[in-house]
C-alpha positions as CSV (number, residue, x, y, z in Angstrom):
1,X,21.0,-7.1,-18.1
2,X,23.4,-9.9,-16.9
3,X,22.3,-12.7,-14.7
4,X,24.2,-11.2,-11.8
5,X,22.7,-7.7,-11.7
6,X,23.3,-4.6,-9.7
7,X,21.3,-1.4,-9.4
8,X,21.9,1.8,-7.4
9,X,19.5,2.9,-4.7
10,X,18.8,6.6,-4.1
11,X,16.8,8.5,-1.5
12,X,16.5,12.3,-0.9
13,X,19.0,12.9,-3.7
14,X,21.7,10.7,-2.2
15,X,23.0,7.4,-3.4
16,X,22.3,5.1,-0.4
17,X,23.8,1.9,-1.7
18,X,23.6,-0.9,-4.3
19,X,21.3,-3.9,-4.7
20,X,22.6,-7.0,-6.4
21,X,20.8,-10.1,-7.4
22,X,22.3,-13.4,-8.5
23,X,19.6,-15.3,-10.4
24,X,21.6,-18.6,-10.4
25,X,21.9,-18.7,-6.7
26,X,18.7,-16.8,-6.0
27,X,20.5,-14.5,-3.6
28,X,20.4,-10.7,-3.2
29,X,22.9,-8.4,-1.7
30,X,22.9,-4.9,-0.4
31,X,26.0,-2.7,0.2
32,X,25.8,0.8,1.6
33,X,27.6,3.5,-0.3
34,X,30.7,4.3,1.9
35,X,30.4,8.0,1.0
36,X,26.8,8.0,2.3
37,X,27.8,6.4,5.5
38,X,30.5,9.0,6.0
39,X,27.9,11.7,6.0
40,X,26.4,10.3,9.1
41,X,22.9,11.4,7.9
42,X,19.6,9.6,7.8
43,X,20.8,7.2,10.5
44,X,17.4,5.6,10.9
45,X,16.5,5.4,7.2
46,X,16.5,1.6,7.4
47,X,15.9,0.8,11.1
48,X,18.0,-2.1,12.4
49,X,15.2,-4.6,12.8
50,X,17.6,-7.5,12.2
51,X,17.7,-7.2,8.4
52,X,20.2,-4.5,7.4
53,X,23.2,-3.4,9.4
54,X,24.6,0.1,8.8
55,X,28.1,-1.2,7.9
56,X,30.4,-0.9,4.9
57,X,30.4,-4.7,4.2
58,X,28.3,-6.3,1.6
59,X,25.3,-8.0,3.1
60,X,23.8,-11.1,1.4
61,X,20.2,-12.4,1.7
62,X,19.0,-15.9,0.8
63,X,16.0,-16.2,3.1
64,X,13.6,-14.0,1.2
65,X,13.2,-16.1,-1.9
66,X,9.4,-16.2,-1.9
67,X,6.3,-14.6,-3.5
68,X,6.3,-11.6,-1.1
69,X,9.9,-10.5,-1.3
70,X,11.1,-12.2,-4.6
71,X,14.6,-12.6,-3.2
72,X,15.1,-8.9,-2.3
73,X,15.7,-7.4,1.2
74,X,12.2,-6.5,2.5
75,X,12.7,-2.8,2.5
76,X,13.6,-2.9,-1.2
77,X,10.9,-5.5,-2.0
78,X,8.4,-2.9,-0.7
79,X,8.9,-0.9,-3.8
80,X,7.8,-3.7,-6.2
81,X,4.3,-3.6,-7.6
82,X,1.9,-6.4,-6.5
83,X,-0.7,-8.3,-8.4
84,X,-2.3,-5.6,-10.4
85,X,0.9,-3.8,-11.1
86,X,2.5,-6.9,-12.4
87,X,-0.4,-7.7,-14.7
88,X,0.0,-4.2,-16.3
89,X,3.8,-4.7,-16.4
90,X,3.4,-8.0,-18.2
91,X,1.0,-6.6,-20.8
92,X,3.2,-3.7,-21.5
93,X,6.2,-6.0,-22.0
94,X,4.1,-8.2,-24.4
95,X,3.5,-5.2,-26.7
96,X,7.3,-4.9,-26.9
97,X,7.8,-8.6,-27.6
98,X,9.4,-9.2,-24.2
99,X,8.8,-12.2,-21.9
100,X,7.7,-11.2,-18.4
101,X,9.1,-14.5,-16.9
102,X,12.5,-13.5,-18.2
103,X,12.5,-10.0,-16.6
104,X,14.4,-10.1,-13.3
105,X,13.4,-8.2,-10.2
106,X,16.3,-5.9,-10.7
107,X,15.1,-5.0,-14.2
108,X,11.7,-4.4,-12.8
109,X,13.2,-2.0,-10.3
110,X,15.0,-0.3,-13.2
111,X,11.6,0.2,-14.9
112,X,10.1,1.6,-11.7
113,X,13.1,4.0,-11.5
114,X,11.9,7.2,-9.9
115,X,8.2,6.5,-10.3
116,X,7.6,4.2,-7.3
117,X,5.7,4.8,-4.1
118,X,7.7,6.4,-1.3
119,X,11.1,8.0,-1.7
120,X,13.4,5.2,-2.8
121,X,14.6,5.5,-6.4
122,X,16.4,3.0,-8.6
123,X,18.9,3.7,-11.4
124,X,19.6,3.0,-14.2
125,X,16.1,3.4,-15.5
126,X,14.3,2.8,-18.8
127,X,13.3,6.2,-20.3
128,X,9.5,6.5,-20.5
129,X,8.2,9.7,-22.0
130,X,5.5,11.5,-20.0
131,X,2.0,11.8,-21.4
132,X,0.2,15.1,-21.4
133,X,-3.1,14.2,-19.9
134,X,-5.3,11.4,-18.7
135,X,-8.8,10.3,-19.7
136,X,-10.1,8.1,-16.8
137,X,-12.8,6.7,-19.1
138,X,-10.3,5.5,-21.6
139,X,-8.2,4.0,-18.8
140,X,-11.1,2.1,-17.5
141,X,-11.9,0.7,-20.9
142,X,-8.3,-0.5,-21.4
143,X,-8.2,-1.9,-17.9
144,X,-11.3,-4.0,-18.6
145,X,-9.5,-5.6,-21.5
146,X,-6.3,-6.1,-19.6
147,X,-8.0,-7.6,-16.7
148,X,-9.8,-10.1,-18.9
149,X,-6.4,-11.7,-19.4
150,X,-7.0,-12.4,-23.1
151,X,-4.7,-14.5,-25.2
152,X,-1.5,-13.1,-26.7
153,X,-3.1,-12.7,-30.1
154,X,-6.0,-10.7,-28.7
155,X,-3.6,-8.7,-26.5
156,X,-1.7,-7.5,-29.6
157,X,-4.7,-5.4,-30.6
158,X,-4.2,-3.2,-27.5
159,X,-3.0,0.3,-28.4
160,X,0.6,0.5,-27.4
161,X,0.5,4.1,-26.3
162,X,-2.6,3.5,-24.1
163,X,-0.9,0.5,-22.5
164,X,2.2,2.5,-22.0
165,X,0.2,5.2,-20.2
166,X,-1.4,2.5,-18.0
167,X,1.9,0.9,-17.2
168,X,3.4,4.3,-16.2
169,X,0.5,5.0,-13.9
170,X,-0.4,1.6,-12.6
171,X,2.7,-0.6,-12.4
172,X,4.4,1.3,-9.6
173,X,1.4,0.8,-7.2
174,X,1.0,-2.1,-4.8
175,X,-2.2,-4.0,-4.2
176,X,-4.4,-6.4,-6.1
177,X,-7.2,-3.9,-7.2
178,X,-6.9,-1.7,-10.3
179,X,-5.5,1.7,-9.4
180,X,-3.7,4.6,-11.0
181,X,-1.6,7.5,-9.7
182,X,-2.7,11.0,-10.9
183,X,-1.8,14.6,-10.2
184,X,-4.3,17.4,-10.2
185,X,-3.2,20.9,-11.0
186,X,-4.3,23.0,-8.0
187,X,-5.1,26.0,-10.3
188,X,-6.5,24.5,-13.4
189,X,-7.8,21.1,-12.3
190,X,-5.9,19.5,-15.2
191,X,-5.1,15.8,-14.6
192,X,-1.7,14.4,-15.5
193,X,0.1,11.1,-14.8
194,X,1.0,11.0,-11.1
195,X,4.1,8.9,-11.0
196,X,6.5,11.4,-12.7
197,X,5.6,14.7,-11.0
198,X,5.6,15.5,-7.3
199,X,5.5,19.3,-7.6
200,X,3.9,21.4,-4.9
201,X,1.7,22.9,-7.6
202,X,-0.3,19.6,-7.8
203,X,-2.4,17.5,-5.5
204,X,-1.2,13.9,-5.9
205,X,-3.8,11.1,-5.7
206,X,-4.0,7.4,-5.7
207,X,-7.3,6.5,-7.5
208,X,-8.9,3.1,-7.1
209,X,-10.9,2.5,-10.3
210,X,-14.5,1.1,-10.4
211,X,-14.6,-1.2,-13.4
212,X,-16.7,-4.2,-12.2
213,X,-20.2,-3.0,-13.2
214,X,-21.6,-6.5,-13.2
215,X,-21.4,-6.6,-9.4
216,X,-24.3,-4.2,-9.0
217,X,-22.4,-2.1,-6.5
218,X,-19.1,-0.2,-6.3
219,X,-16.5,-1.4,-3.9
220,X,-14.9,2.1,-4.2
221,X,-18.1,3.7,-2.8
222,X,-18.1,1.3,0.1
223,X,-14.4,2.3,0.8
224,X,-15.4,6.0,0.6
225,X,-18.2,5.3,3.2
226,X,-15.6,3.7,5.4
227,X,-13.3,6.6,5.0
228,X,-16.0,9.1,6.0
229,X,-16.8,6.9,9.1
230,X,-13.1,6.4,10.1
231,X,-12.3,10.1,10.0
232,X,-15.5,10.9,11.8
233,X,-14.2,8.6,14.6
234,X,-10.8,10.3,14.9
235,X,-8.7,8.0,12.7
236,X,-6.0,9.8,10.7
237,X,-6.4,9.4,7.0
238,X,-5.5,11.4,4.0
239,X,-8.3,13.6,2.5
240,X,-10.2,11.6,0.0
241,X,-13.1,12.0,-2.5
242,X,-15.2,10.2,-5.1
243,X,-14.6,10.9,-8.8
244,X,-17.7,10.6,-11.0
245,X,-19.4,9.1,-7.9
246,X,-17.6,5.8,-8.3
247,X,-13.8,6.1,-8.4
248,X,-12.1,6.4,-4.9
249,X,-9.4,9.1,-4.9
250,X,-7.2,9.6,-1.9
251,X,-4.3,12.1,-1.5
252,X,-0.9,10.3,-1.2
253,X,1.0,10.6,2.1
254,X,4.2,9.8,0.3
255,X,4.0,13.1,-1.6
256,X,3.7,16.2,0.7
257,X,4.5,19.8,-0.1
258,X,6.4,18.9,-3.2
259,X,8.6,16.4,-1.4
260,X,8.8,12.6,-1.6
261,X,8.4,10.9,1.7
262,X,10.1,7.6,2.7
263,X,7.5,5.0,3.5
264,X,7.9,1.4,4.6
265,X,5.2,-1.1,5.4
266,X,5.4,-3.3,8.6
267,X,6.4,-6.1,6.2
268,X,9.1,-4.0,4.6
269,X,10.5,-2.9,8.0
270,X,10.7,-6.3,9.6
271,X,10.7,-9.0,7.0
272,X,7.5,-10.4,8.4
273,X,5.7,-12.0,5.5
274,X,2.2,-10.6,5.4
275,X,0.9,-13.8,3.9
276,X,2.2,-15.9,6.8
277,X,0.1,-16.2,9.9
278,X,3.1,-16.8,12.2
279,X,4.1,-13.1,12.5
280,X,0.8,-11.6,11.6
281,X,-0.5,-10.2,14.8
282,X,-1.5,-6.8,16.2
283,X,0.9,-7.5,19.1
284,X,3.8,-7.5,16.7
285,X,2.5,-4.3,15.1
286,X,2.4,-2.6,18.5
287,X,5.9,-3.9,19.3
288,X,7.2,-2.5,16.0
289,X,5.7,0.9,16.8
290,X,7.3,0.9,20.2
291,X,10.6,-0.2,18.7
292,X,10.4,2.8,16.3
293,X,9.7,5.0,19.3
294,X,6.6,6.6,17.8
295,X,4.7,9.0,20.2
296,X,2.3,7.2,22.6
297,X,-0.6,9.1,21.0
298,X,0.1,7.0,17.9
299,X,0.1,3.8,19.9
300,X,-3.4,5.0,21.0
301,X,-4.3,5.6,17.4
302,X,-3.1,2.1,16.4
303,X,-5.5,0.7,19.1
304,X,-8.3,2.8,17.7
305,X,-7.6,1.4,14.2
306,X,-7.6,-2.1,15.5
307,X,-10.9,-1.6,17.2
308,X,-12.4,0.0,14.0
309,X,-11.3,-3.0,11.9
310,X,-12.8,-5.4,14.3
311,X,-16.2,-3.6,14.7
312,X,-16.5,-2.8,11.0
313,X,-15.3,-6.2,9.7
314,X,-12.2,-5.1,7.9
315,X,-10.5,-8.5,8.1
316,X,-7.8,-7.8,5.4
317,X,-5.8,-5.6,7.8
318,X,-2.6,-7.4,7.0
319,X,1.0,-6.2,7.7
320,X,1.4,-4.5,4.3
321,X,-1.8,-2.5,5.1
322,X,0.0,-0.8,8.0
323,X,2.9,1.6,7.2
324,X,5.2,4.0,8.9
325,X,6.5,7.3,7.5
326,X,10.0,8.6,7.9
327,X,10.8,12.2,9.0
328,X,14.0,13.0,7.2
329,X,14.5,16.2,9.2
330,X,14.3,14.6,12.7
331,X,15.5,11.2,11.6
332,X,12.4,9.6,13.2
333,X,9.5,7.3,12.3
334,X,5.8,7.9,12.7
335,X,2.7,5.9,12.1
336,X,1.5,6.7,8.6
337,X,-2.1,7.7,7.9
338,X,-4.5,4.8,7.8
339,X,-5.4,3.3,4.3
340,X,-7.3,0.5,2.8
341,X,-10.0,0.6,5.5
342,X,-13.0,-1.1,4.0
343,X,-15.3,-4.0,4.1
344,X,-13.0,-6.7,2.8
345,X,-15.5,-9.5,2.1
346,X,-18.0,-9.9,-0.8
347,X,-21.3,-8.6,0.4
348,X,-23.1,-10.8,-2.1
349,X,-22.0,-13.9,-0.2
350,X,-23.0,-15.2,3.2
351,X,-20.2,-15.8,5.8
352,X,-20.6,-17.8,9.0
353,X,-17.0,-17.2,10.3
354,X,-14.4,-14.7,9.1
355,X,-10.8,-15.1,9.9
356,X,-8.7,-12.0,10.4
357,X,-5.4,-11.3,8.7
358,X,-3.9,-10.1,12.0
359,X,-4.6,-12.0,15.2
360,X,-5.6,-10.3,18.4
361,X,-4.7,-11.9,21.7
362,X,-3.8,-15.1,19.7
363,X,-7.2,-15.2,18.0
364,X,-8.4,-14.6,14.4
365,X,-12.1,-15.3,14.9
366,X,-14.7,-14.4,17.5
367,X,-12.8,-11.4,18.9
368,X,-14.3,-10.3,22.2
369,X,-14.3,-7.1,24.3
370,X,-11.9,-8.9,26.7
371,X,-9.4,-9.6,23.9
372,X,-9.3,-5.9,23.0
373,X,-9.0,-4.9,26.7
374,X,-6.1,-7.4,27.0
375,X,-4.3,-5.5,24.3
376,X,-5.1,-2.2,25.9
377,X,-3.7,-3.3,29.2
378,X,-0.5,-4.6,27.6
379,X,0.2,-1.3,25.8
380,X,-1.2,1.1,28.4
381,X,-4.1,2.4,26.3
382,X,-6.0,5.0,28.3
383,X,-9.8,5.1,28.2
384,X,-9.9,1.9,26.1
385,X,-13.6,1.1,26.9
386,X,-14.6,4.6,25.9
387,X,-12.7,4.3,22.7
388,X,-14.4,0.9,21.9
389,X,-17.9,2.4,22.7
390,X,-17.2,5.5,20.6
391,X,-16.3,3.4,17.6
392,X,-19.2,1.0,18.1
393,X,-21.5,4.0,18.1
394,X,-20.1,4.9,14.7
395,X,-22.2,2.2,13.1
396,X,-25.2,4.5,13.0
397,X,-23.0,7.1,11.2
398,X,-21.9,4.5,8.7
399,X,-25.5,3.5,8.0
400,X,-26.5,7.1,7.4
401,X,-23.6,7.7,5.0
402,X,-24.2,4.4,3.1
403,X,-27.8,5.5,2.4
404,X,-26.7,9.0,1.3
405,X,-24.2,7.4,-1.1
406,X,-27.0,5.4,-2.6
407,X,-25.5,2.0,-1.9
408,X,-28.1,-0.7,-2.6
409,X,-30.2,-1.6,0.4
410,X,-29.3,-5.2,0.1
411,X,-25.6,-4.4,0.2
412,X,-26.0,-2.2,3.2
413,X,-27.9,-4.9,5.0
414,X,-25.3,-7.6,4.1
415,X,-22.4,-5.5,5.3
416,X,-24.2,-4.4,8.4
417,X,-24.9,-7.9,9.6
418,X,-21.1,-8.5,9.9
419,X,-20.5,-5.5,12.2
420,X,-19.7,-6.4,15.8
421,X,-21.2,-4.9,18.9
422,X,-18.8,-5.5,21.8
423,X,-20.5,-3.6,24.6
């Protein structure tokens, strides 16, 4: 592609607009498709949070040239893979004698094409033939090699087709941990790559892979224990399960009833960089939810999630770990199901103080009952004390499930000591 590149953006079968990127000036641009604007549909597809205006004119962005947004408007940058996806992407390119550093963000969007999370699609795309089936064991073996980040000579011995399969599955997924997208035939149980098919005949999963055997425990089993506890405590999450008692599989909320759902993270909606403390607060998250006019029951749920993260020491609750889901029929936004709820520290290490990704009442450490009640008062949360007590009482449920899942006693003890009793 040329240095000044353009790619078309589609959603729900319509061409929404075009994204441009000038590598020399490190500026991106977005222009709505005039024909799309004339339809007067999906008026709230990109809420006007101060980033995009719903106008015919070309809009230029120079303020997002950093690691999080890579020069793109935030709602588009949300579609880019993060650490793990980029690693797979890089290895796939190496097998084709391509230099990752010379691949622009527009070209990467072109490779993602229709396979990304959410409902946004990018054309033109590179044609990647589908595979027929998936062997999780083989994937884990290849992933171990990839994650060792071997030299280029050693990387050349990787099987091209296997890496191609990994790229197809993994490179469109965000996050730093190894994960794949798979689809399970509801009738036969057959597993196929999950980034090409969104048919109603399949259940579509995001699978977090357990590959670090040397740790002596599975982080994915810990996350499953958190899932069981959170849902027991009334937090909305997608149905999840363990595969082979170690891989954490959760149904995708961006694929429902054979339809792609438009999803944006809090970072993608606002341009708040999830890596910067300045905008990273629960107060901002509540304000965003109010701006999007979600039902107050979902404001209550957001409070419940905040309390859960405090009590169960999920400190990595950053702005990209909170998303909103678009209702294309009603042209409205809702709070998306919770995800990435887990113990975010290393249970093999001792921590004296843990700083939170999202501040609460202007604090990141030593959160108290009074801090949570201050949030509750500001956002008119009913029965806040009862909610806090209910979630705190869930510690016993977590302990029970952790033992049933055969987590090592030392790991259970290490995690348990970081739980907080507020009342």
